[in-house]
N, C-alpha and C positions, 0 to 999 in steps of 0.2 A: 748427659752430654751438654756442654755449655758452649754457646756461640756468642761472638761479640756483636752487639747491636750495630756498631759502626761498620761491620763487614756484611751485613744482611740487608739487601734491598727489600725483601719480602719477609720480614721477621716472623709474622704470624704463620706463614706457610712453613718456614723452617721449624718452628716450635711444634707444629702438628705433624710434620714429617718425622721428627725425633720421637714423638710420642707414639706414632704408628709403628715404630720399630720396637716398642715395648720398653723404651728408655725414659728416664726422667729428663726433663728439659730445663736448662738453665740459660740465662742471658747475663753476659758480663758487659759493663759499661766503663768506659775510660773516665778519668778524673774530670775532664772538661764537659762531659755529657750530662745534661740535667736528668735527674732521677725521674722527673715527671714524664720523660719520653717513654717510660715503661708502663704508665698507668693503664693503657688499653690492653696490655697482654698479661698483666700480673695474675689474673685469675687462672691463666693457663700454665703458669710456671711452677716448678718445684724448687727453683733456686735462683737467686739474684746475686751476682758477684759484683761488688763495688770495687773497682780497681782504685787503690789508694796511692798508687804511683803510676807513672806513665810506663806502659809495657815496653819491654826491651831488654832489661838486664837487672840482676839482683843487686841488693845493697843500697837501694835508694831510700831517701827519707820519706816517711809518711806525710801525705798531704793533708793538713789539718781540716780543710773544708769537707773532707770525707765525713767528718762527724755530723755535720749539718745534713748531708745527704742521707746518712744512716738513720738519723732521728726521723727525718721526713718519711723515708721508706718504711721504717718500723711503725710509725703512726698510721700510715696508709694501711699496712697489713692488719693492724689491730682494728682500725675503724671499719674495714671491710671484711673482717673475720676470715682472712686468707691464711694459708698454711705454708707458703713457700719459706725456704730457709734463706737467710742473708749471710753471705760470705764476704769477708774482707781480705783482699789480696794486695800486699805490698807495704813494706815498712812496719809490719806487725812485729812488736817485741814485747818483752815482759813489762815495759813501762806503760804501754798503751792498751794491753790486752784486757785488763779489767774494765776500763772505761768503754771499750768497744763492745764487750759483752753486756755491760750495763745499758748501753744505748740500743741494744737489740741484735747484735751480731750473734749468729749461731755457729758459724764456721770461721776459723782464722787460718789463713795460709801464712806459715812462718818458714821462710827459707834461710836467710843468713842468720837470723836470730836463733836458729837451731843448728844448722850445718856449719856455721861459721864459728861455733864454740868448740873449745877443746874437748868438752864432754857433751856430745849431742844427746845422749840418753838422759843426762841430768836436765838439759834444757827442755826436753820433751816432758819430763816429769813436772817441771816448774810450770809449763803451760797447762798440763792436765789438771793442775790444782785449781785453775780458774773455773773448771767445768764441774 
């Protein structure tokens, strides 16, 4: 279960409540939120979702500054030997998928770049080739 940092007054409490239910806990952050705001809870997380568009509707363009946040988060994960997965959500397509994975992304959320295609199955196969 993933919650948005911006919607949680007591993030640590929510993370532990999710885990007490036997679920994996994730936190999503909006594009304007500094990734450093997660440092204190990263050891408790199973997933971090970097929103690479502003939430609200599909088809938005990828926000390039996400790459800097991704690199920083991945470096922190490596430096502290943590195992959480990094998910990128928004504007993911076949043109940026490889660079996202190379920068440390483990999960890519691809909406329009799959379901907006004439052949969705072929689009899924194309994405799977990156993994």
